[in-house]
Jmol script that loads the backbone (N, CA, C; Angstrom):
load data "model"
ATOM      1  N   UNK A   1      11.899   7.525   2.882  1.00  0.00           N
ATOM      2  CA  UNK A   1      11.350   6.288   2.345  1.00  0.00           C
ATOM      3  C   UNK A   1      11.549   6.269   0.832  1.00  0.00           C
ATOM      4  N   UNK A   2      11.865   5.116   0.344  1.00  0.00           N
ATOM      5  CA  UNK A   2      11.996   4.985  -1.099  1.00  0.00           C
ATOM      6  C   UNK A   2      10.841   4.154  -1.666  1.00  0.00           C
ATOM      7  N   UNK A   3      10.846   4.000  -2.958  1.00  0.00           N
ATOM      8  CA  UNK A   3       9.763   3.318  -3.668  1.00  0.00           C
ATOM      9  C   UNK A   3       9.507   1.917  -3.113  1.00  0.00           C
ATOM     10  N   UNK A   4      10.538   1.123  -2.996  1.00  0.00           N
ATOM     11  CA  UNK A   4      10.340  -0.255  -2.519  1.00  0.00           C
ATOM     12  C   UNK A   4       9.900  -0.296  -1.061  1.00  0.00           C
ATOM     13  N   UNK A   5      10.335   0.653  -0.251  1.00  0.00           N
ATOM     14  CA  UNK A   5       9.906   0.686   1.149  1.00  0.00           C
ATOM     15  C   UNK A   5       8.418   1.025   1.268  1.00  0.00           C
ATOM     16  N   UNK A   6       7.951   1.958   0.476  1.00  0.00           N
ATOM     17  CA  UNK A   6       6.521   2.327   0.512  1.00  0.00           C
ATOM     18  C   UNK A   6       5.668   1.135   0.106  1.00  0.00           C
ATOM     19  N   UNK A   7       6.021   0.521  -1.024  1.00  0.00           N
ATOM     20  CA  UNK A   7       5.237  -0.635  -1.466  1.00  0.00           C
ATOM     21  C   UNK A   7       5.373  -1.802  -0.490  1.00  0.00           C
ATOM     22  N   UNK A   8       6.551  -1.970   0.086  1.00  0.00           N
ATOM     23  CA  UNK A   8       6.734  -3.014   1.097  1.00  0.00           C
ATOM     24  C   UNK A   8       5.881  -2.768   2.325  1.00  0.00           C
ATOM     25  N   UNK A   9       5.735  -1.501   2.703  1.00  0.00           N
ATOM     26  CA  UNK A   9       4.895  -1.161   3.849  1.00  0.00           C
ATOM     27  C   UNK A   9       3.432  -1.498   3.562  1.00  0.00           C
ATOM     28  N   UNK A  10       2.987  -1.242   2.343  1.00  0.00           N
ATOM     29  CA  UNK A  10       1.611  -1.588   1.971  1.00  0.00           C
ATOM     30  C   UNK A  10       1.432  -3.097   2.015  1.00  0.00           C
ATOM     31  N   UNK A  11       2.379  -3.839   1.452  1.00  0.00           N
ATOM     32  CA  UNK A  11       2.314  -5.309   1.491  1.00  0.00           C
ATOM     33  C   UNK A  11       2.298  -5.824   2.931  1.00  0.00           C
ATOM     34  N   UNK A  12       3.163  -5.256   3.768  1.00  0.00           N
ATOM     35  CA  UNK A  12       3.256  -5.694   5.162  1.00  0.00           C
ATOM     36  C   UNK A  12       2.006  -5.346   5.960  1.00  0.00           C
ATOM     37  N   UNK A  13       1.453  -4.163   5.718  1.00  0.00           N
ATOM     38  CA  UNK A  13       0.218  -3.772   6.405  1.00  0.00           C
ATOM     39  C   UNK A  13      -0.911  -4.717   6.026  1.00  0.00           C
ATOM     40  N   UNK A  14      -1.035  -5.009   4.747  1.00  0.00           N
ATOM     41  CA  UNK A  14      -2.081  -5.935   4.298  1.00  0.00           C
ATOM     42  C   UNK A  14      -1.937  -7.283   4.997  1.00  0.00           C
ATOM     43  N   UNK A  15      -0.727  -7.811   5.005  1.00  0.00           N
ATOM     44  CA  UNK A  15      -0.479  -9.114   5.639  1.00  0.00           C
ATOM     45  C   UNK A  15      -0.774  -9.068   7.135  1.00  0.00           C
ATOM     46  N   UNK A  16      -0.336  -8.005   7.806  1.00  0.00           N
ATOM     47  CA  UNK A  16      -0.543  -7.882   9.250  1.00  0.00           C
ATOM     48  C   UNK A  16      -2.030  -7.811   9.612  1.00  0.00           C
ATOM     49  N   UNK A  17      -2.822  -7.262   8.712  1.00  0.00           N
ATOM     50  CA  UNK A  17      -4.261  -7.123   8.970  1.00  0.00           C
ATOM     51  C   UNK A  17      -5.059  -8.297   8.414  1.00  0.00           C
ATOM     52  N   UNK A  18      -4.362  -9.267   7.810  1.00  0.00           N
ATOM     53  CA  UNK A  18      -5.019 -10.476   7.328  1.00  0.00           C
ATOM     54  C   UNK A  18      -5.647 -10.350   5.951  1.00  0.00           C
ATOM     55  N   UNK A  19      -5.112  -9.457   5.132  1.00  0.00           N
ATOM     56  CA  UNK A  19      -5.652  -9.242   3.787  1.00  0.00           C
ATOM     57  C   UNK A  19      -4.575  -9.450   2.742  1.00  0.00           C
ATOM     58  N   UNK A  20      -5.021  -9.736   1.536  1.00  0.00           N
ATOM     59  CA  UNK A  20      -4.148  -9.596   0.373  1.00  0.00           C
ATOM     60  C   UNK A  20      -4.126  -8.111   0.056  1.00  0.00           C
ATOM     61  N   UNK A  21      -3.227  -7.661  -0.811  1.00  0.00           N
ATOM     62  CA  UNK A  21      -3.234  -6.241  -1.164  1.00  0.00           C
ATOM     63  C   UNK A  21      -4.526  -5.877  -1.900  1.00  0.00           C
ATOM     64  N   UNK A  22      -5.061  -6.801  -2.676  1.00  0.00           N
ATOM     65  CA  UNK A  22      -6.344  -6.556  -3.352  1.00  0.00           C
ATOM     66  C   UNK A  22      -7.474  -6.450  -2.343  1.00  0.00           C
ATOM     67  N   UNK A  23      -7.469  -7.333  -1.356  1.00  0.00           N
ATOM     68  CA  UNK A  23      -8.486  -7.295  -0.306  1.00  0.00           C
ATOM     69  C   UNK A  23      -8.404  -6.023   0.515  1.00  0.00           C
ATOM     70  N   UNK A  24      -7.177  -5.588   0.801  1.00  0.00           N
ATOM     71  CA  UNK A  24      -6.981  -4.345   1.542  1.00  0.00           C
ATOM     72  C   UNK A  24      -7.541  -3.169   0.750  1.00  0.00           C
ATOM     73  N   UNK A  25      -7.264  -3.141  -0.530  1.00  0.00           N
ATOM     74  CA  UNK A  25      -7.772  -2.061  -1.377  1.00  0.00           C
ATOM     75  C   UNK A  25      -9.303  -2.057  -1.378  1.00  0.00           C
ATOM     76  N   UNK A  26      -9.907  -3.206  -1.610  1.00  0.00           N
ATOM     77  CA  UNK A  26     -11.379  -3.301  -1.638  1.00  0.00           C
ATOM     78  C   UNK A  26     -11.982  -2.886  -0.305  1.00  0.00           C
ATOM     79  N   UNK A  27     -11.411  -3.374   0.778  1.00  0.00           N
ATOM     80  CA  UNK A  27     -11.925  -3.068   2.110  1.00  0.00           C
ATOM     81  C   UNK A  27     -11.826  -1.580   2.407  1.00  0.00           C
ATOM     82  N   UNK A  28     -10.888  -0.909   1.753  1.00  0.00           N
ATOM     83  CA  UNK A  28     -10.662   0.515   1.979  1.00  0.00           C
ATOM     84  C   UNK A  28     -11.452   1.395   1.018  1.00  0.00           C
ATOM     85  N   UNK A  29     -12.259   0.766   0.163  1.00  0.00           N
ATOM     86  CA  UNK A  29     -13.072   1.523  -0.783  1.00  0.00           C
ATOM     87  C   UNK A  29     -12.344   1.895  -2.056  1.00  0.00           C
ATOM     88  N   UNK A  30     -11.251   1.199  -2.337  1.00  0.00           N
ATOM     89  CA  UNK A  30     -10.466   1.459  -3.545  1.00  0.00           C
ATOM     90  C   UNK A  30     -10.684   0.334  -4.553  1.00  0.00           C
ATOM     91  N   UNK A  31     -10.290   0.569  -5.774  1.00  0.00           N
ATOM     92  CA  UNK A  31     -10.339  -0.478  -6.785  1.00  0.00           C
ATOM     93  C   UNK A  31      -9.424  -1.620  -6.351  1.00  0.00           C
ATOM     94  N   UNK A  32      -9.853  -2.835  -6.585  1.00  0.00           N
ATOM     95  CA  UNK A  32      -9.092  -4.008  -6.139  1.00  0.00           C
ATOM     96  C   UNK A  32      -7.694  -4.073  -6.741  1.00  0.00           C
ATOM     97  N   UNK A  33      -7.483  -3.424  -7.875  1.00  0.00           N
ATOM     98  CA  UNK A  33      -6.176  -3.490  -8.536  1.00  0.00           C
ATOM     99  C   UNK A  33      -5.237  -2.350  -8.139  1.00  0.00           C
ATOM    100  N   UNK A  34      -5.662  -1.489  -7.237  1.00  0.00           N
ATOM    101  CA  UNK A  34      -4.888  -0.300  -6.861  1.00  0.00           C
ATOM    102  C   UNK A  34      -3.455  -0.636  -6.472  1.00  0.00           C
ATOM    103  N   UNK A  35      -3.257  -1.705  -5.731  1.00  0.00           N
ATOM    104  CA  UNK A  35      -1.931  -2.029  -5.210  1.00  0.00           C
ATOM    105  C   UNK A  35      -1.277  -3.239  -5.886  1.00  0.00           C
ATOM    106  N   UNK A  36      -1.799  -3.651  -7.025  1.00  0.00           N
ATOM    107  CA  UNK A  36      -1.220  -4.801  -7.727  1.00  0.00           C
ATOM    108  C   UNK A  36       0.241  -4.548  -8.084  1.00  0.00           C
ATOM    109  N   UNK A  37       1.021  -5.600  -8.043  1.00  0.00           N
ATOM    110  CA  UNK A  37       2.442  -5.485  -8.383  1.00  0.00           C
ATOM    111  C   UNK A  37       2.636  -4.980  -9.808  1.00  0.00           C
ATOM    112  N   UNK A  38       1.712  -5.300 -10.695  1.00  0.00           N
ATOM    113  CA  UNK A  38       1.834  -4.858 -12.090  1.00  0.00           C
ATOM    114  C   UNK A  38       1.666  -3.350 -12.245  1.00  0.00           C
ATOM    115  N   UNK A  39       1.141  -2.688 -11.232  1.00  0.00           N
ATOM    116  CA  UNK A  39       0.927  -1.239 -11.300  1.00  0.00           C
ATOM    117  C   UNK A  39       2.041  -0.450 -10.616  1.00  0.00           C
ATOM    118  N   UNK A  40       3.055  -1.107 -10.153  1.00  0.00           N
ATOM    119  CA  UNK A  40       4.116  -0.440  -9.402  1.00  0.00           C
ATOM    120  C   UNK A  40       5.202   0.140 -10.292  1.00  0.00           C
ATOM    121  N   UNK A  41       5.214  -0.283 -11.546  1.00  0.00           N
ATOM    122  CA  UNK A  41       6.150   0.242 -12.547  1.00  0.00           C
ATOM    123  C   UNK A  41       5.397   0.412 -13.853  1.00  0.00           C
ATOM    124  N   UNK A  42       5.768   1.443 -14.608  1.00  0.00           N
ATOM    125  CA  UNK A  42       5.159   1.647 -15.924  1.00  0.00           C
ATOM    126  C   UNK A  42       5.717   0.608 -16.889  1.00  0.00           C
ATOM    127  N   UNK A  43       5.157   0.553 -18.078  1.00  0.00           N
ATOM    128  CA  UNK A  43       5.660  -0.384 -19.087  1.00  0.00           C
ATOM    129  C   UNK A  43       7.090  -0.052 -19.493  1.00  0.00           C
ATOM    130  N   UNK A  44       7.532   1.166 -19.204  1.00  0.00           N
ATOM    131  CA  UNK A  44       8.900   1.586 -19.514  1.00  0.00           C
ATOM    132  C   UNK A  44       9.836   1.446 -18.311  1.00  0.00           C
ATOM    133  N   UNK A  45       9.330   0.883 -17.225  1.00  0.00           N
ATOM    134  CA  UNK A  45      10.153   0.648 -16.049  1.00  0.00           C
ATOM    135  C   UNK A  45      10.211   1.802 -15.061  1.00  0.00           C
ATOM    136  N   UNK A  46       9.460   2.855 -15.342  1.00  0.00           N
ATOM    137  CA  UNK A  46       9.442   3.996 -14.424  1.00  0.00           C
ATOM    138  C   UNK A  46       8.616   3.656 -13.183  1.00  0.00           C
ATOM    139  N   UNK A  47       9.129   4.057 -12.025  1.00  0.00           N
ATOM    140  CA  UNK A  47       8.428   3.785 -10.774  1.00  0.00           C
ATOM    141  C   UNK A  47       7.087   4.507 -10.731  1.00  0.00           C
ATOM    142  N   UNK A  48       6.073   3.803 -10.274  1.00  0.00           N
ATOM    143  CA  UNK A  48       4.777   4.411  -9.989  1.00  0.00           C
ATOM    144  C   UNK A  48       4.591   4.352  -8.485  1.00  0.00           C
ATOM    145  N   UNK A  49       4.186   5.463  -7.931  1.00  0.00           N
ATOM    146  CA  UNK A  49       4.026   5.576  -6.490  1.00  0.00           C
ATOM    147  C   UNK A  49       2.550   5.559  -6.129  1.00  0.00           C
ATOM    148  N   UNK A  50       2.199   4.981  -4.975  1.00  0.00           N
ATOM    149  CA  UNK A  50       0.802   5.063  -4.529  1.00  0.00           C
ATOM    150  C   UNK A  50       0.480   6.515  -4.176  1.00  0.00           C
ATOM    151  N   UNK A  51      -0.766   6.877  -4.324  1.00  0.00           N
ATOM    152  CA  UNK A  51      -1.160   8.247  -3.994  1.00  0.00           C
ATOM    153  C   UNK A  51      -1.314   8.414  -2.490  1.00  0.00           C
ATOM    154  N   UNK A  52      -1.214   9.655  -2.041  1.00  0.00           N
ATOM    155  CA  UNK A  52      -1.464   9.923  -0.623  1.00  0.00           C
ATOM    156  C   UNK A  52      -2.912   9.596  -0.286  1.00  0.00           C
ATOM    157  N   UNK A  53      -3.804   9.764  -1.257  1.00  0.00           N
ATOM    158  CA  UNK A  53      -5.215   9.421  -1.046  1.00  0.00           C
ATOM    159  C   UNK A  53      -5.359   7.932  -0.744  1.00  0.00           C
ATOM    160  N   UNK A  54      -4.727   7.078  -1.542  1.00  0.00           N
ATOM    161  CA  UNK A  54      -4.868   5.634  -1.319  1.00  0.00           C
ATOM    162  C   UNK A  54      -4.208   5.210  -0.009  1.00  0.00           C
ATOM    163  N   UNK A  55      -3.085   5.813   0.329  1.00  0.00           N
ATOM    164  CA  UNK A  55      -2.448   5.501   1.612  1.00  0.00           C
ATOM    165  C   UNK A  55      -3.348   5.939   2.764  1.00  0.00           C
ATOM    166  N   UNK A  56      -3.923   7.115   2.652  1.00  0.00           N
ATOM    167  CA  UNK A  56      -4.838   7.610   3.681  1.00  0.00           C
ATOM    168  C   UNK A  56      -6.027   6.669   3.857  1.00  0.00           C
ATOM    169  N   UNK A  57      -6.573   6.187   2.744  1.00  0.00           N
ATOM    170  CA  UNK A  57      -7.727   5.282   2.818  1.00  0.00           C
ATOM    171  C   UNK A  57      -7.377   3.988   3.557  1.00  0.00           C
ATOM    172  N   UNK A  58      -6.212   3.405   3.268  1.00  0.00           N
ATOM    173  CA  UNK A  58      -5.876   2.139   3.937  1.00  0.00           C
ATOM    174  C   UNK A  58      -5.533   2.365   5.406  1.00  0.00           C
ATOM    175  N   UNK A  59      -4.932   3.504   5.716  1.00  0.00           N
ATOM    176  CA  UNK A  59      -4.624   3.780   7.123  1.00  0.00           C
ATOM    177  C   UNK A  59      -5.908   3.989   7.916  1.00  0.00           C
ATOM    178  N   UNK A  60      -6.843   4.730   7.361  1.00  0.00           N
ATOM    179  CA  UNK A  60      -8.116   4.965   8.058  1.00  0.00           C
ATOM    180  C   UNK A  60      -8.920   3.686   8.214  1.00  0.00           C
ATOM    181  N   UNK A  61      -8.988   2.885   7.165  1.00  0.00           N
ATOM    182  CA  UNK A  61      -9.818   1.677   7.226  1.00  0.00           C
ATOM    183  C   UNK A  61      -9.230   0.604   8.142  1.00  0.00           C
ATOM    184  N   UNK A  62      -7.929   0.642   8.368  1.00  0.00           N
ATOM    185  CA  UNK A  62      -7.295  -0.348   9.249  1.00  0.00           C
ATOM    186  C   UNK A  62      -6.964   0.233  10.622  1.00  0.00           C
ATOM    187  N   UNK A  63      -7.348   1.489  10.820  1.00  0.00           N
ATOM    188  CA  UNK A  63      -7.065   2.168  12.088  1.00  0.00           C
ATOM    189  C   UNK A  63      -5.566   2.119  12.404  1.00  0.00           C
ATOM    190  N   UNK A  64      -4.767   2.475  11.398  1.00  0.00           N
ATOM    191  CA  UNK A  64      -3.315   2.457  11.502  1.00  0.00           C
ATOM    192  C   UNK A  64      -2.798   3.889  11.441  1.00  0.00           C
ATOM    193  N   UNK A  65      -1.925   4.248  12.352  1.00  0.00           N
ATOM    194  CA  UNK A  65      -1.338   5.587  12.326  1.00  0.00           C
ATOM    195  C   UNK A  65      -0.246   5.636  11.256  1.00  0.00           C
ATOM    196  N   UNK A  66       0.098   6.849  10.841  1.00  0.00           N
ATOM    197  CA  UNK A  66       1.168   6.989   9.858  1.00  0.00           C
ATOM    198  C   UNK A  66       2.493   6.513  10.438  1.00  0.00           C
ATOM    199  N   UNK A  67       2.718   6.757  11.719  1.00  0.00           N
ATOM    200  CA  UNK A  67       3.982   6.311  12.315  1.00  0.00           C
ATOM    201  C   UNK A  67       4.059   4.787  12.332  1.00  0.00           C
ATOM    202  N   UNK A  68       2.942   4.124  12.559  1.00  0.00           N
ATOM    203  CA  UNK A  68       2.933   2.654  12.501  1.00  0.00           C
ATOM    204  C   UNK A  68       3.198   2.186  11.065  1.00  0.00           C
ATOM    205  N   UNK A  69       2.571   2.852  10.095  1.00  0.00           N
ATOM    206  CA  UNK A  69       2.794   2.542   8.687  1.00  0.00           C
ATOM    207  C   UNK A  69       4.274   2.699   8.341  1.00  0.00           C
ATOM    208  N   UNK A  70       4.879   3.764   8.846  1.00  0.00           N
ATOM    209  CA  UNK A  70       6.300   4.013   8.574  1.00  0.00           C
ATOM    210  C   UNK A  70       7.167   2.879   9.110  1.00  0.00           C
ATOM    211  N   UNK A  71       6.782   2.295  10.217  1.00  0.00           N
ATOM    212  CA  UNK A  71       7.546   1.174  10.781  1.00  0.00           C
ATOM    213  C   UNK A  71       7.519  -0.031   9.849  1.00  0.00           C
ATOM    214  N   UNK A  72       6.403  -0.218   9.128  1.00  0.00           N
ATOM    215  CA  UNK A  72       6.335  -1.314   8.164  1.00  0.00           C
ATOM    216  C   UNK A  72       7.317  -1.092   7.012  1.00  0.00           C
ATOM    217  N   UNK A  73       7.690   0.146   6.773  1.00  0.00           N
ATOM    218  CA  UNK A  73       8.625   0.467   5.688  1.00  0.00           C
ATOM    219  C   UNK A  73      10.067   0.212   6.067  1.00  0.00           C
ATOM    220  N   UNK A  74      10.334  -0.023   7.316  1.00  0.00           N
ATOM    221  CA  UNK A  74      11.706  -0.240   7.793  1.00  0.00           C
ATOM    222  C   UNK A  74      12.072  -1.712   7.720  1.00  0.00           C
ATOM    223  N   UNK A  75      12.546  -2.121   6.570  1.00  0.00           N
ATOM    224  CA  UNK A  75      12.968  -3.522   6.418  1.00  0.00           C
ATOM    225  C   UNK A  75      14.307  -3.600   5.768  1.00  0.00           C
TER     226      UNK A  75
END
end "model"
wireframe off; spacefill off
backbone 0.3
color backbone group
């Protein structure tokens, strides 16, 4: 998986569960800005990756397996 696939999977999971990415973050006990598009790259253009902790939180709160999450990354 690459950077855009991971972030795309988060976007797709949020949409599939009926949330915005901010809503998904809040519902999962994370800061609402955790998955904002503005946080995906540094001010210098370097890729920022979501943490395994934040991915774990959204998978647990949506009752989504990692293999299902991985399928969202296949676009």
